N, C-alpha and C positions, 0 to 999 in steps of 0.2 A: 530307266531309259533303255539303253541297249544292253543292259547287264546280262540278260540270258544269252543273247547272241555272242557277246564277247566271251562270256564264260565258256560257251561251247567251242569257240575258236581257240581259246587259250588252254582249255582243260586238256586237250590232247597233247600239248607240248608246253608245259608251264615253264616260264623263265626261272633261272636259278634264284634271282633276287626275290621273285614272288614266293618261291618255295621257302626261302629263308624267312621272309617276313611272316608268312603263314605259320611256320613252325614256331617262331618266336611268340606270335600271338597266342597260339595254343599252349605254349609253355607258361606264359603269363597267366592265362586263364586257369590252367591246372594249379599253379601256385596259389592263385586267388581262392580257388575252391578248396584246396587243401588247407590254406590258412584260415578260411572262414569255418571250415569243419572243425578245426582245432580250437576255434573261439578266439583266434588271434586278431582277425580283421573285423569280425562281426558282420551284421547285415549291410551297414553303410559301406564298408570296405569292398564287399563283393559287388554291390550295385555300382559303385563308382568305377571299379575296375572293369566291369562289363561295359559300361558306357564308353570308356576310353577305347576299349578294344573295338567296339562296334563302330565308333567314329573313325578310327584308324583304318578299319577294313573298308568303310565306305569311301574314304579318300583314296585308298589303294585301288578300289574298283574304278574310280575316275582315271587313275593313271593307266590302268589296263585298257580302258576305253580309248584314251588318247593314243596309246600305242597302236591299237587296231585301226581306229578311224582317222587318226591324225590329230596332233595336238591343236593346231590352229582351228581346224574345223570344229572340234569339240569345244574349244574356248569360245568360238563365235556363237555356238548354240547356247551355251550357258549365259553369255552376255546378252543375247537376244531375249532369253527368258527373264533375265534381270530387268530389262527395259519394260516388261509388261506390268511390273509393280503389283503382282498378285498379292492378295491379302496374307496368305500363309507365308509367302516369301518375305514380305515386309516385316511381319511379326518375328520371323526367324532372324532377320538381320538386326532387329532392335533388342535382342535378348540381353545383351550386355554380359554381366558376370554369369548369368544363368546358362550361357552357352557351354560352360565347362561341365555342366551337369546334364547334358543332352547327348544322345548318341547320333544326333542328326547335325552334321556340319552345315553352316549357312552357305548360301550361294557365293558370297564373297570369300569364305574360307576355301571353298572348292576351286574357285577361279585362281586364288593366290597359290594354292597347292599346285595347280597345273602350270602356272607361270614359272614356278621354280623347277618344274620337271624338264629335264634335258633329254631329248630323244637321241640316245646314243648308244 
């Protein structure tokens, strides 16, 4: 969506919380790679860890977009997209248990994440 614009605006002066979350994600990724290299986690462990990190980063990008563009405005755009009932969005919403093994959060998860976000 507006990721590149937001990234350009935020990149010059990243918030402390964003830096902390990014550092934590990189640490987890490093531990996952190191563990997999040592044979502790194996391929499945690396893959699952990467999907969790990717999903968390995508949800974090939504929070940054909400901070830049406004939470209510961003929520209204996501809800509007949800009303279109596009095929790929409907499939993503119906994943059930498989959603835990995807790096792509559903539109409902993204909306819920933003509803919990407090602009303060």
